[in-house]
C-alpha positions as CSV (number, residue, x, y, z in Angstrom):
1,M,-0.2,0.0,-0.1
2,P,1.7,3.3,-1.0
3,W,1.3,6.1,1.4
4,Y,0.5,9.7,0.4
5,N,-0.9,12.9,1.8
6,G,0.3,12.9,5.3
7,D,-0.1,8.8,5.4
8,Y,2.7,7.2,6.5
9,P,4.3,4.2,8.2
10,P,3.8,4.4,12.1
11,S,7.4,3.7,12.5
12,Y,7.9,7.1,10.6
13,K,5.5,8.9,13.5
14,N,8.5,10.8,15.4
15,Q,10.9,11.6,12.5
16,P,11.0,15.2,11.8
17,K,8.9,16.4,9.1
18,K,11.5,16.8,6.2
19,I,13.2,12.8,6.9
20,R,9.4,11.6,7.6
21,D,8.3,13.2,3.9
22,K,11.7,11.8,2.0
23,A,11.7,8.5,3.8
24,T,8.0,8.2,2.5
25,E,9.1,9.5,-1.3
26,I,11.7,6.8,-1.0
27,A,9.5,3.7,0.6
28,N,6.9,4.6,-2.0
29,E,9.3,3.8,-4.7
30,V,11.0,1.0,-3.4
31,L,7.3,-0.6,-2.7
32,K,6.7,-0.1,-6.2
33,T,9.9,-2.0,-7.3
34,T,10.2,-4.9,-4.6
35,G,6.2,-5.0,-3.2
36,N,8.0,-5.5,0.0
37,E,6.2,-3.1,2.6
38,G,8.9,-3.8,5.4
39,E,11.9,-3.2,3.1
40,A,10.3,-0.4,1.8
41,I,10.0,1.2,5.2
42,A,13.3,0.3,6.5
43,T,15.3,1.3,3.1
44,G,13.3,5.0,3.0
45,L,14.0,5.8,6.4
46,K,17.8,5.1,6.4
47,Q,18.1,6.5,3.0
48,A,16.2,9.6,4.0
49,R,18.6,10.0,6.9
50,A,21.7,9.5,4.6
51,H,20.4,11.9,2.4
52,F,20.0,14.9,4.7
53,A,23.6,13.5,6.5
54,N,25.0,14.1,3.1
55,L,23.6,17.7,2.9
56,Q,24.8,18.8,5.9
57,K,28.6,17.4,5.0
58,K,28.2,19.3,1.5
59,K,27.0,22.4,3.3
60,A,29.6,22.4,6.1
61,K,32.3,21.7,3.6
62,D,30.6,24.4,1.2
63,E,31.2,26.9,3.9
C-alpha cells in the first residue's frame, strides 16, 4: 500500500517532517520495485537519513 498525503508508516511518526516526507517518497519507490512493505519502510528511513546527513556534510564543506 503506497503512502501519500500525510499517510505514512507508524515507525515514521516521531521523525522530523523533512525526514518523514523524504522517507515516504523513497519507501513508495522501493515498494513499487519490490512489493515488500517492510523492506520499503526500512530502506526509506535509512536512505532519507543518509540523504540529509550528506546535505549537511556538503553544506559544512562549502562554508
